[in-house]
C-alpha positions in Angstrom: 125.0 62.2 114.2 127.1 61.4 117.2 126.4 60.2 120.8 128.1 58.7 123.8 126.6 55.8 125.7 127.7 54.3 129.0 128.1 50.5 128.9 127.3 48.1 131.7 131.0 47.6 132.4 131.4 51.3 133.1 133.2 52.2 129.9 132.0 54.8 127.5 131.2 54.2 123.8 131.2 57.2 121.6 129.9 56.7 118.1 129.3 58.7 114.9 128.3 58.2 111.3 130.6 59.4 108.6 129.5 61.3 105.4 128.7 57.9 103.8 126.4 56.8 106.6 128.9 54.3 108.0 128.9 54.0 111.8 132.2 54.1 113.7 132.7 53.6 117.5 135.4 53.3 120.1 135.5 52.5 123.8 137.1 54.6 126.6 137.4 54.3 130.4 136.7 58.0 130.9 133.9 60.0 129.5 136.2 63.0 129.0 138.4 61.0 126.7 135.4 59.7 124.7 134.2 63.3 124.3 137.6 64.5 123.2 137.8 61.8 120.5 134.3 62.6 119.3 135.0 66.3 119.2 138.2 65.7 117.1 136.3 63.5 114.6 133.4 66.0 114.3 135.9 68.9 113.7 137.6 66.8 111.0 134.3 66.1 109.3 133.3 69.8 109.4 136.6 71.0 108.0 136.8 68.3 105.3 139.9 66.7 106.9 138.1 63.5 107.9 139.7 60.2 106.9 137.9 56.9 107.2 140.0 54.7 109.5 139.3 51.6 107.4 140.6 53.3 104.2 144.2 53.3 105.4 144.3 49.6 106.1 145.3 48.7 102.5 149.0 48.3 101.9 151.1 50.7 99.9 151.5 48.1 97.2 147.7 47.8 96.8 147.2 51.5 96.8 149.9 52.1 94.3 148.5 49.6 91.9 145.0 51.1 92.2 146.3 54.6 91.8 148.8 54.0 89.0 146.1 52.1 87.1 144.0 55.2 86.8 146.8 57.4 85.4 147.0 58.3 81.7 150.7 57.6 81.2 152.9 56.5 78.3 154.1 52.9 78.7 157.6 54.1 79.5 156.3 56.2 82.3 154.2 53.3 83.7 157.3 51.1 83.7 159.4 53.7 85.5 156.7 54.2 88.1 156.3 50.5 88.8 160.1 50.2 89.0 160.0 52.9 91.7 157.2 51.1 93.6 158.9 47.8 93.4 162.0 49.3 95.1 160.3 50.7 98.2 161.0 49.0 101.5 157.4 49.6 102.9 155.4 48.0 100.1 153.4 45.7 102.5 152.9 48.3 105.3 149.3 49.5 105.7 149.0 53.1 104.4 148.0 54.5 107.8 151.1 53.0 109.4 153.6 54.5 107.0 155.8 57.1 108.7 158.3 59.6 107.4 161.0 57.3 108.8 159.9 54.5 106.4 160.5 56.8 103.4 163.8 58.0 104.9 165.0 54.4 105.3 164.1 53.7 101.7 165.9 56.7 100.4 169.0 55.7 102.3 168.8 52.1 101.0 168.8 53.4 97.5 171.9 55.5 98.2 174.0 52.5 99.4 175.6 49.5 97.6 173.7 46.2 97.6 174.5 42.6 96.6 173.7 43.4 93.0 175.2 46.8 92.6 178.6 48.1 93.8 177.5 51.7 94.3 174.3 53.5 95.3 171.9 54.8 92.7 172.7 58.2 91.2 171.0 61.2 93.0 169.0 61.9 89.8 167.6 58.3 89.8 166.7 58.5 93.5 164.9 61.7 92.9 162.9 60.3 90.0 161.8 57.3 92.0 161.0 59.4 95.0 158.8 61.7 92.8 156.6 58.8 91.8 156.2 57.6 95.3 155.6 61.1 96.5 152.8 61.6 93.9 151.2 58.3 95.0 151.2 59.3 98.7 150.0 62.8 97.9 147.1 61.4 95.9 146.2 59.2 98.9 145.8 62.4 101.0 143.6 63.9 98.3 141.5 60.7 98.2 141.3 60.7 102.0 143.1 57.4 102.4 145.6 58.9 104.8 145.6 62.3 106.7 149.1 63.4 105.7 151.8 62.6 103.2 154.7 60.9 105.0 157.1 61.6 102.1 156.8 65.3 102.3 160.0 67.1 103.1 162.2 64.0 103.1 165.7 65.1 102.2 167.3 63.6 99.1 170.9 63.1 98.1 172.3 66.2 96.4 173.7 65.7 92.9 176.9 67.2 91.8 176.8 70.4 89.7 176.6 69.6 86.0 180.0 71.1 85.4 181.6 68.8 87.9 179.6 65.7 87.2 179.9 65.8 83.4 182.7 64.0 81.7 183.2 64.8 78.0 185.7 62.9 75.8 187.9 64.8 73.5 187.9 64.6 69.7 191.0 62.5 69.8 189.5 60.1 72.4 186.3 59.6 70.4 188.4 59.0 67.3 190.6 56.5 69.2 187.4 54.7 70.4 186.0 54.5 66.9 189.3 53.1 65.6 189.1 50.1 67.9 185.3 49.5 67.7 184.2 46.3 65.8 182.8 47.1 62.4 179.2 46.1 63.3 179.1 48.2 66.5 180.9 51.3 65.1 177.8 52.8 63.5 176.0 52.6 66.8 178.8 54.4 68.6 178.8 57.0 65.8 175.1 57.7 66.1 175.6 58.4 69.8 178.6 60.6 69.2 177.5 62.5 66.0 173.7 62.6 66.3 173.5 62.8 70.1 171.0 59.9 70.5 170.5 58.3 73.9 171.4 54.6 74.2 167.7 53.5 74.1 167.0 55.8 71.1 169.9 54.5 69.1 169.0 50.9 69.9 165.4 51.6 68.8 166.3 52.7 65.3 164.9 50.9 62.3 166.1 51.4 58.8 163.0 53.5 58.0 164.1 56.0 60.5 167.1 57.0 58.4 166.5 59.3 55.4 169.6 58.8 53.4 168.7 61.5 50.9 167.8 64.2 53.3 170.5 63.2 55.8 168.2 63.0 58.8 167.4 60.5 61.6 163.9 60.4 63.0 163.7 59.5 66.7 160.3 57.8 67.0 160.8 55.2 69.8 163.3 54.0 72.4 164.1 50.5 73.7 163.8 50.1 77.5 165.0 47.1 79.4 168.1 45.6 80.9 168.1 42.3 79.0 166.8 40.7 75.9 163.9 39.2 77.9 162.8 42.5 79.3 163.6 44.9 76.5 160.6 46.4 74.6 159.9 49.5 72.4 158.2 52.5 74.1 157.6 56.1 73.1 160.6 58.4 73.5 160.8 60.6 76.6 158.4 63.5 76.7 159.5 66.1 74.1 162.2 63.7 72.7 160.5 62.7 69.4 162.4 64.6 66.8 164.3 64.8 63.5 168.0 65.1 63.8 170.1 66.6 61.0 173.2 64.5 60.6 176.4 64.9 58.6 177.0 63.2 55.3 179.8 61.2 56.9 177.5 59.5 59.3 175.0 58.8 56.6 177.7 57.1 54.5 178.7 55.0 57.5 175.1 53.9 58.1 174.7 53.1 54.4 177.8 50.9 54.5 176.4 49.2 57.6 173.1 48.5 55.9 174.9 47.0 52.9 177.2 44.9 55.0 174.6 43.5 57.4 171.7 43.3 54.9 169.2 45.0 57.2 165.8 45.1 55.6 162.8 47.3 56.1 161.0 46.6 59.4 164.2 45.3 61.1 166.2 46.8 63.8 169.2 48.8 62.5 171.5 47.5 65.2 171.0 43.9 66.3 172.8 40.6 66.8 170.9 37.6 65.3 167.8 39.8 65.0 167.9 40.7 68.7 168.2 44.5 69.3 170.8 45.9 71.5 169.7 46.8 75.1 171.3 48.6 78.0 173.3 45.5 79.1 174.5 44.3 75.7 175.4 47.8 74.4 177.0 48.6 77.7 179.1 45.4 77.5 180.3 46.2 74.0 181.1 49.8 74.9 183.2 48.6 77.9 185.2 46.4 75.6 185.8 49.4 73.3 186.7 51.6 76.2 189.2 49.1 77.5 190.8 48.7 74.1 191.1 52.4 73.6 192.3 53.1 77.1 189.4 55.4 77.9 188.5 54.6 81.5 185.3 56.0 83.0 183.5 57.2 79.9 180.0 56.0 79.3 177.9 55.8 76.1 175.9 58.8 77.5 179.1 60.8 77.6 179.1 60.6 73.8 175.8 62.6 73.9 177.6 65.2 76.0 180.4 65.2 73.4 177.8 65.9 70.6 176.2 68.7 72.6 179.6 70.3 73.4 180.5 70.2 69.7 177.2 72.0 68.8 177.8 74.7 71.4 181.5 75.2 70.5 180.3 75.7 66.9 178.1 78.6 67.9 174.7 76.9 68.0 172.1 78.7 70.2 170.3 77.0 73.0 167.1 76.3 71.1 169.0 74.6 68.3 170.8 72.4 70.8 167.6 71.7 72.7 165.9 70.5 69.5 168.8 68.4 68.5 169.0 66.7 71.9 165.3 66.2 72.3 165.0 68.1 75.5 161.4 69.1 76.4 162.4 72.7 77.1 165.4 75.0 76.7 165.5 75.3 80.5 166.6 71.7 80.7 169.3 72.2 78.1 170.6 75.3 80.0 170.5 73.4 83.3 172.8 70.7 81.9 175.0 72.6 79.5 175.0 76.3 80.5 178.6 76.0 81.7 179.7 75.2 78.2 178.4 78.4 76.6 180.7 81.4 76.5 180.0 83.9 79.2 179.4 87.6 78.8 182.9 88.1 80.1 184.3 85.8 77.4 182.5 87.7 74.7 183.5 91.0 76.1 187.2 90.1 76.1 187.0 88.6 72.6 185.2 91.7 71.2 187.6 94.1 72.8 190.6 92.0 71.8 189.4 92.0 68.1 188.9 95.7 68.3 192.4 96.3 69.8 194.1 94.0 67.3 192.4 95.6 64.3 193.3 99.1 65.6 196.9 98.5 66.5 197.9 95.7 64.2 201.3 95.1 65.9 201.9 98.8 66.5 204.6 99.6 69.0 205.7 96.1 69.1 202.5 94.8 70.7 201.4 91.3 69.6 198.3 90.9 67.5 195.4 89.1 69.0 196.2 86.0 67.0 199.8 86.0 68.3 198.7 86.7 71.9 196.4 83.7 72.1 198.4 81.3 70.0 199.8 78.3 72.0 203.5 78.2 72.5 
């Protein structure tokens, strides 16, 4: 029900009741403006686009806490979402006042250095944080807290192509790194390089996760956190819980580590004074190794790329590599490592070369395939 009343002071007061029976009113100097406003509201109610003006008064911070509290997430996802929410620059802005420019400013701020970091966040990190905020704002539209999603269509920094962004150490470089790694930290580096575990997955290993007879490592958890105070075990990334088949040499190294350190059931496989490694402590140790080995630029995650490249070079198919790395789908594996697999052109040349070499065998003085491709 809606109506327009003229007040004693000559202004016009249109009013209406929303679908919940709550009355809303405004004041206008001209009746035509009052009627226009009333028509717009009525149309919004009829089409289902109506938004209660009072609903958008809550801040983004309040809305995000309410919305995220209703989600059925793993603990790791919850922590990542809250980290994204804590980084926004419009946390205390009322929802109805958030504009696209607010989101753009936040994205730009993440792309730039700050007092605590020397470079901006990686494009993939920015995209992950943006996705959480985008989901929250989109949910606010569905819940009729706001009319439109201000984050829709905001351009994000473009990441480099996988082939250009990826750095993979050579076999010699990994060997050099292991040669200068302290005895207690060497098994941790080896697990990253020869089992392909992520830093958090390697840090989250307990002795029960290693089957010394079957030569497997079970990835059941990961440690998240930047320091000892904030580090806690959480479930692995979606699709990452897996059993990794590892070489006998790695099992022997881990067995020696257990004997030397005296790790007991229920304890972390890699720790200092009972405190498990975290992103900061493991990163610090790796930087010391990297410096001693003269390997500037490589990260612990590059050892995972080293492992993947080794599987691919040995002829493993995409599904085998996907399962070993704990990717949720083969599409992700191909998106990251497709440039490492031989192309159809490579296979065609190799097949034709083998055929020619077998047929000619050095006939007419032509080199065999082995001689043609041998390094000089």
